[in-house]
C-alpha positions in Angstrom: -98.6 -66.2 -2.0 -95.1 -65.9 -1.9 -92.9 -67.9 0.9 -91.2 -64.7 1.9 -94.7 -63.0 2.5 -96.1 -65.8 4.3 -93.1 -65.9 7.0 -93.1 -62.0 7.3 -97.0 -63.1 8.6 -95.9 -64.8 11.3 -92.6 -63.1 12.1 -94.5 -61.2 14.8 -94.7 -64.9 16.7 -91.1 -65.5 16.7 -90.7 -66.1 20.1 -93.8 -68.2 20.6 -93.4 -72.0 21.1 -93.4 -74.4 17.9 -91.9 -71.2 15.8 -89.7 -73.7 14.2 -91.7 -76.0 13.5 -94.3 -73.4 11.7 -91.8 -72.4 9.9 -91.1 -76.4 8.6 -94.7 -76.4 7.8 -94.6 -73.4 5.2 -91.6 -74.7 3.7 -93.8 -77.6 3.0 -96.9 -76.0 2.5 -95.1 -73.8 -0.9 -93.6 -77.4 -2.4 -97.4 -78.0 -2.7 -98.5 -74.9 -4.6 -99.8 -71.3 -3.9 -103.3 -72.4 -3.2 -101.7 -74.6 -0.2 -99.3 -71.9 0.8 -101.7 -69.4 1.4 -104.2 -71.5 3.4 -101.4 -72.8 5.6 -100.2 -69.0 6.2 -103.0 -67.8 7.4 -104.3 -71.0 9.6 -101.0 -70.7 11.6 -101.0 -67.0 11.9 -104.4 -67.4 13.2 -103.5 -70.2 15.7 -100.4 -68.0 17.0 -102.4 -64.8 17.3 -105.0 -66.9 19.1 -102.5 -68.4 21.3 -100.9 -65.4 22.1 -103.9 -64.1 23.3 -104.8 -66.7 25.7 -101.8 -66.2 27.1 -102.3 -62.9 27.6 -105.5 -62.3 28.5 -106.2 -60.5 31.6 -102.4 -59.0 31.9 -101.9 -55.7 32.0 -100.8 -53.7 29.1 -97.2 -52.6 29.4 -96.0 -50.9 26.1 
């Protein structure tokens, strides 16, 4: 996985709290190698998805 791909994975969550911290963590993980970056990208994406689901649970779908 590349850093660009990892940043694209979390791109849809840009407005959420701690997004800037997540980007910084991806930069740190990319310096530690491909395996670390891959794991960090998926953990961060899953955390943001869970947070967004929890915040929006039960609200009317405005799409």
